[in-house]
N, C-alpha and C positions, 0 to 999 in steps of 0.2 A: 173697646178696650178700657178696662178700669185700671188706672195706674195707681193702685194702692190708696184709694180714697179712704178717709177716716170716718165718714158718716155712713148713712144708709143708701148711698148712691147705687152700689152694686145690687142690693136687694130690690130697689125700685126698678132698675133697668131690667133685671131678670124677670120681674113680675110683668112689666109692660111688654116685654118681647117674648114671653113664654108661648104665645099662640101664633107667633109670626115665624113661619118655617125657614125663611132665608136670612134670619138674623141670629148671630151667636154672640152672647155676652161672655167675655173672658176677662179674668183678673190677671194682670201682668205679673206673674210670680217668678218667671224664669227669664230675666232680661239680660241681654248681652252688654247693654250700655246703661248708664245711669240716666235718670230723668226721662223726659218725653221720648227721646230717641229710642230708648230701650223698649218702651211700651209699643211704639209704632212698629219697630222692627219685629217684635214678638208677634204682633197681630198680622203683619205681612207674611211672616213665616207660616202662619196657620191658614192663610187665605187659600181657598180652593180654586180660584179662577185667576186668569192671567192679567186682569186689569185692576189697578188699585186707585181708589179715590179717598182723599183724606180731608177731614174737617175736624173742628174742635167741639168740645162738649157745650160750650156757651154760644154756639153759632146757630143760625136759623137759615138753612138752605131754602131756596125757592122750591115750591112744591113740584116743579118739573125738573129739578136739578139732576137727579139720577137718569131720568129719561133722556134729557138733552145730552148729558155727558156720555151716555152709553152710545148714542148715535155718533157723537164726535169721535169716539174711540176707533170707529171703523176707518178713520182717515190714516190709521197706522203710524201715528207719531209715538215717540218714546216717552216724552214728558208733556204734561198739559198744565198750563198756568191759567187760573181762573180769576175773576174779579170778586173782591170781598169788601163791599162797601160797609161803612159804619152807619148805624141808624142815627139820623140827624135829630138833634134836640136843641132847645133854646138855651144852651149853657155855653159859656166861653171856652171851657176845656173841650167840650164836644165839638164846637165849631172849628177850633184849631185842629183837632185830631181829624175831623172829617175832611177839611180842606187839604191838610197834609197828605192824608190817604189818597185823595183824588189826584193830587199832583204826582205823588210817588207811583201810583198805579199807572197813570198816563205815561210817565217816563219809562217805567218798567216794560209796558206793552210796546212802546215805541222802540225800546232797545232790542226787543225780540225781533221786530220787523227790520231793524238795522243789522241783524245778525250779531248783536252784542248782548245776549241775555245774561242777566245777573241776579234777578230776584224773583221770588214767588211767595205767595202767602199760603202757609199751611192750613189756613181756613178754607182754602179752595184750590186743591193741588192734586194732580194725578200723574200716574206713570204706569208702564207695564212692569210686571214682575221680572221679566227678562232684563229690562233696562236697569232696574234696581239692583239686580244681582250682578250685572255686568260692571257696574261702577263700585261694587263692593258694599252696597247698602250704605249704612251710616258710618262705616268704619273709618272713612276719610273725612268726616265732617265734625271732628271733635275739637276743632280749633277754639270754639267758644262754647259757653254754656247754653246759648240759644242759637238761632240762625240755622237750624237743621234744614229748613226749606231752601234758603238761599245757597247753602253750601252743597246741597244735592244738585242744584242747578249748575253750580261751579264744576262739579264732577262730571255732569252730563256734557258740559261744554268741552272739558278736557278730553272726553271720549268721543267727541264728534257725534253725539246723539241728536236726534231731531226734537225740537221743542215747538209746540203749538200753543196758541192762545184761545181761550174760551171767552167770548165777549158778549154773547147773547144774554139778555136779561133773564132768560130761563135758567142760565147757568150761575147766576149770582148766589153768593152766600153772605148773609148779613150777620152783624154782631154789634154789641154795645162798645162804646169807647170807655176809657178810664174815667173815673169820677173826680179825681183830684189832680192837681198839677204834679204832686209828688209821684203818683202812680204813672202819670203821662211821661214825665222826664225819665223815670226809671226804665220804662218800656222802650222809649226812643233811644236811650243810650245803649241798651242791649242791641237794638237793631243796627245802630250806627257802628258799634264795635264789630259786628259781623262784616260790614263793608270793608274793613281793613284786610280781609282775607279773600276778596274778590280777585279774579284774574286781572293782570296788569292793564289790558286794553279797556276793560270795563271800569277800572278805577280812574284811568285817564279820561275816559268819556264823562264820568260823573264829576270829576274835579273841574274839567273845562266848563261843563254846563253850569254847575253851581257858582263857579268863580265869575263867569260872565253875568249871571243873574245878580250876584251880590254887588258887582261893580255898577250895574245899572240902577240898583236900589239906592246906593249911596251917592249916585251922581249929583244930586242937588248940593251935596257938601263940597263938590269940586267946582262950584260956580265961582268961588274965590279966584280960581285960575282962569276960567272962561265961562261966560254966561251960556254958551252953547251946550254945556253939559246938561242943562235942564231938559234939552231935547231928548237925551237918552232916557231920562226918567219918564217923560211923557210918552215916549214911544213904547217903553216897556209896559207902562200902565195900560195903554190901548191894547197891546198884544195879550197881556194877561187877562183882561176882561173879555176880549174876543175869544181867546182860547177856552176860557171857562164856560162862556155862554154856548160855544159850539159843541163842546165835548162832555160837559158834566153829566148830561142825561145818559150817555153811554157807559158811565161808571156808577150810576145809581144815585146821583146827587142833584140838588137844586139849591144854588147859592144866589143871593141877591147881589146886584151890581155893587152896591155900597160895601157889602161884606167882602167882596173880592179885593177891594182897594186895601183894606187894613189887614186882611188875612194873608195876602201875598207878602206884605212887608214883614209880618210876624213870622211867616214861613221861612223867609230868607234869614232873618235874625236867629231863629231857633236852629237852623241848619248849623250855624257856627257854634251855638251853645251845645247842641248834641255832640258835635265833633269833639270839643274840648272835654266834655264830661266823659265821653267814651275813651278818650286818649289818656286823661289824667285822673279821672274819678274812679270810684269803686263800683263796678257794675255787678249787680246781684240779680239772681233769678228769683221770681216771685215765690 
């Protein structure tokens, strides 16, 4: 789907795909919704087959992505949530984004296993056309300018639809991180704003999880009350390092132990920053 690109993207895509029989390049000229939702909805309406997979133009799917996801579709789930790692580089914005993505993905996948699904990445997302139509498509996801993926998950939860996860490396879809802190904060504020519209159980789950983590991080400051508070900080540090070393490969990442120490602290700090920016700041779409 070409969503009204202003350069020669459409012409390049048409030329590259002209000899591939199972690819259609379409310009989104008849959208029911503004922005990305409208382009996706238009594409889904034109799709000839019952299963939909979504990714973005700036993404790099694993070469086995379609094959693996096609096999997984036969498990008859309504929605599929995949892993979408960022490509790691030696830049601080990239490191923060990658670690944040790792933790957010780990938490989102864990929430699905706990029967509390709340988030998906449109970079690697799938569902059946029947399920999409059953929840009214994107018609009930207009709460925010972004967050179409998470809000589709919300509607799936409301309608008691089944949600599966794709965790095999063959199902990964990679992409670049933002290059500047300004772009990073803008993106994270949009994503955080979407969380204000999650179901109540999911919001309570996230509030409890992040509150406990923040308390553990600031526990050294509470040593003025009792020296034993340092134990909370050390315990959290050990758990964070262990968690990262055990699970990072499952999400397409490789962090050094020293990186985990400072990235985890930055992660908890930025959770608060993103929340207040989303709550009181002006959130704009790119």
